N, C-alpha and C positions, 0 to 999 in steps of 0.2 A: 443449707443451701450452697451446694458446689457449682463454681463456675468452670467450663470448659470452653477453651479458646481454640481448640485443635479442630473442631467440625467444621471450621470456617472454610476449609477446602474446596468443599461441594458446592456452597455457595458462590465461591470466587470462580468456580469454572463456571457457572450459569450465566456469569457474566455481570458484575455489580457496575452501575453507571458510575465508574471514577470516584466512588465512595471513600478509597483510602488510596490516595495517589503515591502515598510514599512508598507502598509495596508495589512496585511495576511487575506486572507480569514478565516471565522470563521471553516470551516471545516478542514483547514491545522492547525489551532489550535487545533482542537479537535486529529488529529492523532499526533501531538506531545505531548497533554497532557495524552493522552491514554497510560496507560502502561501495558504492559503483560509481562509474564512469559513464556519463550521458552526454554525447555531441551535441546539445541542442541549448540555445538560449544562454542563459546566464550561468549555465552548468559547465559549458565547453571548457575543456581544458582541467577541470576539476573534479576531485571525488566527491561525493556527496553521501550523505546516508539514506538509506531508502525511507527510512521516517521522514527526513527533509523533503524528498522528492513525493512521497504520499501527501505531505502538508502542504505543498506549493500551490501554487494558483493553476498550474496545469492538470490537475486531478480533480474533477467534478466531485462535490461532495458526495453524492449518491454512491460513485465507484469508489472512493476511499471507503465511507462506511461499510460497504460489501466487501472489498479487500479485507479489511481488517477483522471483518467478522469470519469470513471465511478461514483466513489463515490462523487465527485465534483459535478457530473450532479444529484446526488439522485438517481442513479440506482441501488446503491449498498447500503446496510447498515452498520454501524460500526461494528457489529457483522461479516457479509460476510466478510468485508475487513480483521478483524482480524484472520478469520478463514482461509481464503486463503493464508494470509501473513505468518500465524505461520505453516501452513502444507507445503508451498513451502520450507521456512527456515529448518525446520525439514527435509524434504525429502534430500534437496540439501547436507545439512551437514552431514546426514547418508550416502549418495552416497560417499561423500568425505572420509568419515572414512571406506567406504567399508562395511558398516552394512546397515541394513533396518531396521528402527522402527516399521514398521506396518508388517513385513514378507513379503511384495512385493517387486517385483524387484525396487530397488532404480536406478533414472536415474538423473542425474546431474542437467539436464535443462529439464523444460517441452516441450513436444513436440509441444504443441498448444499454441498460443498467450493466450487464456483463460485457466487458471490453473485449474480448475473445474467446473462442472456446478452447478451453484447457485441458479437457480429458480427451487427449488424443492416443491415449495409450492402447 
């Protein structure tokens, strides 16, 4: 009996549920190393990773799961993820502070699971 471990790529691409946490997906590493600056709440004046923002209390769990799924599948670019995440964090933080950064009515949670329309190309 011969064992082959090289066939695992197809399985991993399908999205195992964190079975092998020691082998990080390249896109996860990108989110952890991409630093952004958000002028909101405790992030003001600091650079923070997109991963940390995604897992902050400002991003509702259903939005986080959807963003990670779409980005991991290659349906969203890094720039799109960055834009959506910083927008949500800014709006939620502004709503909690009782102000709106852009003059619009601030809502603490997005009403849709899709935070913003992203395909305007």
